[in-house]
N, C-alpha and C positions, 0 to 999 in steps of 0.2 A: 504494500500499500504505499501510496505517496504521503509524505509529510509536508504540509504547506503552512506558510506564513501568510495571513490575509488581512490587509488594512481595509477598512469599511467605515462607512457613515451610518450612524444610527440615529433615530428619532431622539429628541431631547425635550425635557419639561420641567416645570418648576412646580412645587406643591405648595398649596396654600395661598395666602394673600401674598402678592409680589409687586413691587413697584414697576410701573410701566417701563421706566428707564432701563432696569435690569433684565428685561425681556429680550432686549437686542441680541444677546449672546446665543439665543435659540436658533437664529437664522441659519447657521453654518452646520448645524446637526452636531452630533457628538463623535469624535474620532475614536475608533475602536481598533484593536489589533487582537487577531486570534491565530493560535497555533493549533494545528489538529490533523488526523489522519483523514484523508480524502475518502469518503464513503461513496459519495455520487457526485456527478455533475450533469445538469440539464442545461437547456437553452436559457433558463431563467434563474438558476440557483447553483449554489455549490453547498454541499453537506459535509461538515467535519465532525470527527469524532475526538473527544478530548483524552479518553482513556481506553485502552484495550487490554483485554486479558488473553493470553496466549496459550496455545497448547504447548506440551513439551518439545514439540519439534518447531516452535516459533511462529505457528500459523494463527491469525486472529480467530478467538473463539466466542468472545462476548464483548461489548461496548458499553460505555456510559457517558454521558454527556454530549449529546448530539446537538448541532447548531446548524441551521439552514440559513444561508446568507443570501439574500437577493443579488444578483449579479449587478444589477443597477446601482447598488450601494456600494460595491467594490471599487476601491480607489487603485490599490496595487496587490499583487500576490506574487509570492517567491516559493519556489520549490526547494525545500530543505532536506530532501531525501539523500541527496549526495553528500551533504554536511554530516547527516546523521551516520551514514555508512562509514565515513572517513573517521568519525569519532569512536566507532566500535573496532577498528582495527588494532 
């Protein structure tokens, strides 16, 4: 499985009573960064898995922490698979 770093923009909001002046920072969205194993990719989204449980042969068996990111929200992505393989040598 590929390991990806994905930079993306999420919605942003304030809770409760907030001054009108301080609401301007909502316009650009919230910059996010996620790293995970690529489960699937479609025309409209990328789904990452945060945690994998492996068999004794190193094959993925179960996962926890899935996140589907809409492609229109993705600013940048980088494949980290090679860096991971280098680190295990």
